[in-house]
N, C-alpha and C positions, 0 to 999 in steps of 0.2 A: 414464366419470367417475364417482366416488363422494365423500361427504362424508368428512373425516377423522374417523373414528370409532376407528380402531386406534392413534392416538397416545397413549402412556402419558407421564404426567408423572412423571420419575424422581425430582426433587427440586426443591424450591422454597425458597431460604434468603432470608429477609429478616433483615437485621441493622439496629440502631438507626444513627443518624447518628453519627459520631465526628468532630468536626472538631476535630483537632489542629493542622492547619496551615492556618491562614485566609488563604490567598494564592490567587493566580491561576494558578498551576502545581504540577504534581504528577507523579509517577510512579506508575505501578500496574501490579502484575505478576500475572498468573493463572498459578497454579503449582499441577499436580497431578501424580499419577502416570501420567498419560494423555498422548496427543499432542493438543494443543490448538491450534486454528486459528482466526484471525481474518480474516473476510472483508469487513465493512462496518462502519462507524461513523458515528453522529449525535449531533448535539447539539440538544436542544430549545429553545424560547423561554425557559424557565425555567432553564437552563444544565445541565439533567442530561444526562449523556453515556450513550449506549447503544451497545453493540457485539454483533455476532453472529458465530458461524461453528459450529465443530464441536468434538466432544470424542470421543476413540477411545481404547482401549486399544492401547499401542504395539505389541503383540503381535498385534493385529488390527485395524490403522488404517484398514481399509477399512469396518469396522462402526461408521459415526459416529452420533452423536446430535446434534441441534442444541443450541447453547448460547447463551444471552441473558445480558447483564450490564448492569445499571444501576449508574451511579457519580454521586455529587452532584458539583458544581461543585469540590470540594476533592480529589477523588479517593478518596473513601470509598466502600465498597461498601454499596449500598443494596439490592440484589435480584439473585438470579441464578436462572435457568431452565435446566433441560435436558430436553429432549423426545426421545423415541425411537420409533421403529415396529418392532415385532418383525420380526425376520427381514430388515429392509432398512436401508439406511443412508439418512439423511437430512441434509443441511446447508444452513443458510441462507445466500443469496449475497447478497441485497440487502434494505435496509430503506429502503422508501419513505415519506416523511413525507406524510400525507394532508393537511397543514395545521391538523390540530387536536391537534398534539403526540402523536397515535398513529400507529401504522406499519401498512403493508401489507408482509408478509414474502413475498420470493419466494424459494423453496427448492427443490432438485434432489433426488430420491429415485432410488436404484439399489438393486442387490443389494449383499451384503458382500464381493463379491470383486474382485480387481484390473481384471477386464473391464469392471466399471461398466456391466452389462447391466441390463434390467428398469427402464429409465429412466421416471421420472416427473417432473413439475412440481407443486408444492405452494403453493397461494395461501393466506394467511388474515390476519386482523386480529389485531393487538396493540396492547393499550393499554398506558399507562406503568406500570400495575401489575402488568403481565405476564400479563392475562386475555387468552385466545384465542377467537376467534369467527369463524363464517362461513368456515370453512376447506373447500377442494376440493382434489382430486388429480385430475390429468390422467395417465393412463397412457399411454405410447407402446408401440410394437411392441417385443417382448421382445428382438429382435436388435439394438436400437439402444443405443450407448454414449454416455454424456453427455460433452459438449465445454464448452459454455459458455452462461449466460444472461444477458441484461441487460433492464432494463425501466424504464419512466417512466411517469408519470402525465400523461394526456392533458388539453387544455382542458376536455373535457366529463365529466373525473373518470374516465373508463375507464382501464383500464391496458393499456398495449402491452409485450408481451414477446418478445424476440428469442430463439430457442433454436435451438443448433446441436448436432447429434448425428451420431454415426458409425455405419457399419457397416464393420466391418473387413473387409479392409484398405482399402477406398475411402475417400476423404475425407470431409469433413463435409456434412451436409444441414442446411439452414436453413428454420426455420419462423417466421412471424410471427403471433401471435396477440392480438386485443383482446378483452378481457374488461370487462363491466360492474362495477359497485361491488360486486354479488353475486358476482363471478367467474364469470358465465355467459358462455362463448365466444359472441361475436357476430359475429366475423369473423376469417378467417385467411388465410394465404398460404404455399404450400410452394414452395421453390426447388430444382429438381432438379438444378442443378449442384453439384459438390463442391469450391467454392471460396469459400465464404462461412461465416465466423465474425465476427459483429458484436459490438462491445465496448461501444459506446455509441449510444444512440439519444436524439433530440431533435424535438421538434414545432415547425415553423416557423410564423410568423403566418399563413400562406396554407394550413395545415393538412396540407402536405407534411411527409415525415418525412424528416430527415436522419440517416444512419447512417454508422458508421465501420467498415469491413471490414478486421479486424485480420490477415485470412490474405492478401489483396491489397494490403494498404497504400494503401487509396484510401477517399475519400468516397463514398458512394452517396445520391443523392437519390430517394426514393420519393413517388408520387402517393397520393392518398386511398385508392386500391384495393390500395397497397403493391406497385405495379410498379415497377422499376428504370427511371427516367427519365433519369438522368445520373450520370455517374461522373468522378471526378477523383482522380489520384495525390496522396497527402500529399506536401507540396515537401520538397526535401533528404532525400530518401530515409529520412525519420524511419519507423522500423519498429515492432515492437510494444512491449509494456507502454505502452500509450497512456494518458493522462489527458487530460480535457477540462474546462475551466470557461468557462461562457458569461457573456461581457460583456454582450450584449443579445440580443435575440431572433434578431440575425443574425450576431453577431460572436463569436469566441471566442477562447480560449487553449488550445495543445495542447502536451502533452510527451510526448517518447518517446525511443527511442534510435538511434542511427544511426553509420555509419561513412564519411559522405561526406567525401570528400577525406583520410580518414585510414586509416591501417592499424589494425588491431586494437592495443589494446582499444577496447571501445566507449565512446561518451560518451553524457551526458544533453543532449538537445536539445529546444528549445521554440520556440514560433513564436506570434504573435498574427496572427490571420486576420479579415479584415474582411468576407468573405462565405463563406457556407456552402460552396459549391462552387468559384467562381472563385478559383485560388490566385495571381492575378497581383498582388494587393495583400496583402501581410504583411509582419512583421518577424520575423526569424531570430537566434537567440543559442543557445550552447551552453556546457555545462559538462564539463570532462573532465580526467581525471589521465592521465599519460603510461604507466602502468605497472600500472593496475587496470582490472577490467572493472566499469564502474559503470553502475547500472539504475535507471530511474525506479520508483517504489512499484507493486507488481503490479497493482493494480485501479484506482487513480487516484492520481496524484502531483502534482496541482495543483489550488489553491482560492485564493479569497481573498473578503472582504466588502467590502474597499475596493481598487477596482481599482489604485491605486498602492502596493499592499502585497501583492504576489502571493507566495504561499508554494510551492515547488516541493519535492517529497521524493523520496529514493530509496534506494538501498543501495550504499556505496562498498565495492569490493572484493568482488563477488559471485563466488560460484564457478562459473563458466560452465558446468562440467560436471555439477555436483551443485548446482544453484541452490537446492534447498529445504533439503538437509542437506549445508551445506559444511562443509568440514574445515579452515577457516584463519579468522582473525580477520578481522572485517568492522564496519562502522559503519553506523548511520542518519545521513544526510545530509540537512539541511535548508538550503535558499536562499531569500533574498528578493530579488525584483526590483521595479522600479517598472513602471509601466503600459508602458513602451516596453522593457520586458525588460532594462534594465541592472541588473547584479548588486549588491546592496548589500552583503551578508554571506553567509557560509556558516559553518555549524557542525556538529559532528559528535558522535555519542552512542554509546557502546558501546565496542568494540574489544577487549573481555575474553572475547568468544565468538563465535560466527557468528550474525548478525541479519540479517533480510530485512524490509525496511518492504512493508506491503501496501497502507496507504491513510493519504492526509492529507487532513484538511479544515481550512479556517478557522474559528476559535472565535468566539463572539459577542463576546468582548471585545477583538478585534483581535489575537490571538494564533494559534496552530494547535494541533490536535490529530493526533498520529501514531500508528498501529497496526501492531503488527509481531509477528513470531515471533523467539525467542531458541533457539538450540541450543547447549548447552555440549558441544560433541564432545570435549572433553578429560577429562570424568569421566562421559560418559554411556554406558551399557550397551547401548543400544539407542535407535533413532530416536525422539527424543520432543521435542516443542516446548512450550515456555512462551509465552504472550501477553505482550507488553509495550504499554502505552498511555503516551504522554507528553504532558502539556499543556505547552505553551510559551507564554512571552509574545511580544510583537511583535517583540522582539529575539533570539527564539530561545533566550532563558535559562530554566533551571530554577532558581528562586528559593526552592523549599521549604526550611524548617529541619527537617524530618523527620528524627530520628537514624537511620532505617531506609535512608535514601537511599543508592543504590548507584550510580546513573548519574552519570557525568561529563559536562558539557557541555564539548567542548574545541573551541577555536580554531585549534589546530595539533596535527598527529598525526605519529608516525613508524611505518614499517613496513618490513620484516617485523619482527616481534618475538614470539619469538626470531629473529634473522637472523645472517647470517655477513660477507660481504664489502662490503656496502653499507648504509647508513642512508637511506631515502627520506622526505622530509619533504613535507606538504601543510599549507599555512599560509592561513588564511582571507583572501580578497581584500581583506576591510577593513583589513589590516594590510600596510602597503606595505614595510616593512623588520622584519626580526627578526634576533635573535642565537641560535644553537644553541651550547651548550656541553655536553660530555660529561666526566664524571668517572669516576675509578675508584672502589673502594669504601673507599679510604683518603681520598677527598676531594680527590685531585690532578687537577687539570685536564689532559684529555688532547687534547680539540680545542676549539677556538672559531672560529666562521665565521659570518660575516655573510651575509644572504640579502636581495635586493631584489625578489624575486618570490614567487609562490604555490606554487613546485614548487622542490625542491631534492634533492641528493642528496650523501652523504659517502662516500669509500671507507674500509672499516675493515679491510682485509686485514692491517694491519700489526698490530692488536691482538690479544691472547691471548684464548681462550676464558675466559668468565666473566660476571659481572654489573657492568653500569655505571649510572651514575644521569646523567640527561640534563635539561636545562633549555632552554626556549626563550621567550625574553623580547623586550620592546621597552618604549620610554617612553610608550606609549600604552595599556599596562593589560594587554597579553599577558603571561599566565605560565602555561605549561604545564610540566609535569615529570613524570618518573617513572624506572622501571627498564627498562633494555635489556639483553638477553641475547644474548651470541654464542656460538653453538654451533660 
């Protein structure tokens, strides 16, 4: 191991506060000529918002620099910082709040090639003014490829990190390390089997460690020496893209995707579990569309401040075969449930490009903050992401009056658009009935049909190719509309 002395600060931009929109919701876009990724997001007690990730030239997306951005509660850019290591790629995966509004940053390092060899783990402190201190790099054997890392702060203020590495072509090898506050390694455990990638860790009251093995779809209980002492399959065949939010020291909410009792496409499923391992006591529910692949947020799609107001986030119409750089229109989707997982409302954001949600957190004011990527495949000349941050109120609304607002919150959507022989509708579950109308460019009504469910479809084979205008309305405030193109 050695201290981080080769990191170079490439840019630090400090901008004044510009409070044009004095409200509790906003949209923020980090747009550059590079490939920008967001991995984690956090809100401090004074309502500042931080997110971290990576930035890389699209022509060499494996040569990544760490990206940190600070926003105030109104979505104004306050500070940004990009860090790099010469000749190596580094990206920040986790922001751990150490209860002082400062952060412990957990980062992965590799070479700049697609193989992701020369792997290392970087830990350092980052304060809210973006001052770095006390950094350490742990290098692994050069043949290892990076897979995943997750981490938590223990009750004794030590840091516990689970790291999954791979030796091609074998499966991943898993390590657990415990570090003290100075990032010295004080304990570790190696798991030689090739079937462990840990996506979440949590310390229980008896100091045992609960982990979620995303490769085997199971909970694993570790003793204080990090030996696996009990396992249990996640119920209802809920698979990867896990998100976890703990209600108490021993009960939690979980979101993931599955196909239980359904053929593809996948649906977003969620449970409330009353025991860390025993799955006999739990509540189950799911959200699905009949004709799209819908996934929870990549790194965590469930959170709450008030357990009777649970936010669940994901991507509607993810490209199953190219999930990061999809070539179809998609939406961020946010659901809200009560403590017993009864769905209250669902809302959609985007639909003009390919979106994928990476993280959702509940905000201090009762709403939520979502982070993700946007890929405008219709105009892009190379694979290049932009970062999108949305702060929503407790009803999932964007109430900003900023004239630059480009995001539309929608309670009903249609797809595909452009389309051909059918128009599919998804209407928020909060609306028990709706009216769909389609008009030609001269304003003549072509179709009028009522719906009393959240799904619907309309045959359009008889229509000529061209541009049409649609409206979806009801007497309870639903009003969505736009253009639909038949090709």
